[in-house]
C-alpha positions as a Markdown table, in Angstrom:
| # | Residue | x | y | z |
|---|---|---|---|---|
| 1 | Met | 112.0 | 106.5 | 45.7 |
| 2 | Pro | 114.6 | 106.6 | 48.6 |
| 3 | Arg | 118.2 | 107.4 | 47.7 |
| 4 | Pro | 120.6 | 104.6 | 48.2 |
| 5 | Thr | 122.9 | 104.9 | 51.2 |
| 6 | Pro | 126.4 | 105.7 | 50.2 |
| 7 | Leu | 128.9 | 103.0 | 51.0 |
| 8 | Met | 131.7 | 103.6 | 53.5 |
| 9 | Thr | 135.4 | 102.7 | 53.4 |
| 10 | Thr | 136.7 | 100.3 | 56.0 |
| 11 | Ser | 138.2 | 103.3 | 57.9 |
| 12 | Glu | 134.9 | 105.2 | 57.9 |
| 13 | Ala | 132.9 | 102.2 | 59.0 |
| 14 | Ala | 135.3 | 101.4 | 61.7 |
| 15 | Arg | 135.3 | 105.0 | 63.0 |
| 16 | Ala | 131.4 | 105.0 | 63.0 |
| 17 | Leu | 131.5 | 101.8 | 65.1 |
| 18 | Gly | 134.3 | 103.0 | 67.4 |
| 19 | Ile | 136.6 | 100.1 | 66.5 |
| 20 | His | 140.0 | 100.0 | 64.8 |
| 21 | Pro | 140.0 | 99.4 | 61.0 |
| 22 | Lys | 142.3 | 96.4 | 61.5 |
| 23 | Thr | 139.7 | 94.8 | 63.7 |
| 24 | Leu | 137.0 | 95.1 | 61.0 |
| 25 | Ser | 139.5 | 93.7 | 58.4 |
| 26 | Lys | 140.3 | 90.8 | 60.8 |
| 27 | Tyr | 136.6 | 89.9 | 61.1 |
| 28 | Val | 136.4 | 89.7 | 57.3 |
| 29 | Ser | 139.5 | 87.5 | 57.0 |
| 30 | Asp | 138.1 | 85.3 | 59.8 |
| 31 | Gly | 134.9 | 84.9 | 57.9 |
| 32 | Lys | 132.8 | 86.6 | 60.6 |
| 33 | Leu | 131.7 | 89.6 | 58.4 |
| 34 | Arg | 131.2 | 90.2 | 54.7 |
| 35 | Pro | 131.6 | 93.6 | 53.1 |
| 36 | Thr | 128.8 | 95.0 | 51.0 |
| 37 | Leu | 131.2 | 95.4 | 48.1 |
| 38 | Arg | 134.8 | 94.3 | 47.4 |
| 39 | Leu | 136.4 | 96.4 | 44.7 |
| 40 | Pro | 138.8 | 94.9 | 42.1 |
| 41 | Ser | 141.6 | 96.5 | 44.1 |
| 42 | Gly | 140.6 | 94.4 | 47.1 |
| 43 | His | 139.3 | 97.4 | 49.0 |
| 44 | Met | 136.1 | 96.9 | 50.9 |
| 45 | Arg | 133.0 | 99.1 | 51.0 |
| 46 | Trp | 130.4 | 98.9 | 53.7 |
| 47 | Asp | 126.7 | 99.8 | 54.1 |
| 48 | Leu | 126.7 | 100.8 | 57.8 |
| 49 | Glu | 123.2 | 99.4 | 58.6 |
| 50 | Ala | 124.0 | 96.1 | 57.0 |
| 51 | Leu | 127.3 | 96.0 | 58.9 |
| 52 | Lys | 125.6 | 96.7 | 62.2 |
| 53 | Ala | 123.1 | 93.9 | 61.5 |
| 54 | Gln | 126.0 | 91.5 | 60.9 |
| 55 | Leu | 127.6 | 92.5 | 64.1 |
| 56 | Arg | 124.3 | 92.0 | 66.0 |
| 57 | Asp | 124.1 | 88.5 | 64.5 |
| 58 | Met | 127.7 | 87.8 | 65.6 |
| 59 | Asp | 126.7 | 88.7 | 69.2 |
| 60 | Asp | 123.5 | 86.6 | 69.1 |
| 61 | Pro | 123.9 | 83.7 | 66.7 |
| 62 | Asp | 120.8 | 81.9 | 68.0 |
| 63 | Asp | 118.4 | 84.5 | 66.4 |
């Protein structure tokens, strides 16, 4: 069975995408993206592949 992919913090995910963490947080507050997990503290965790898929869908909403 494959091991689950570890979730990333907003800063880690933003770094992997080459964007600023505030940009990623703004997309969430604008309703454009959804984090994989939101902790009780309000912090977000991201599955990088799921995040990339959401970003692709943002770029091409007709698919």
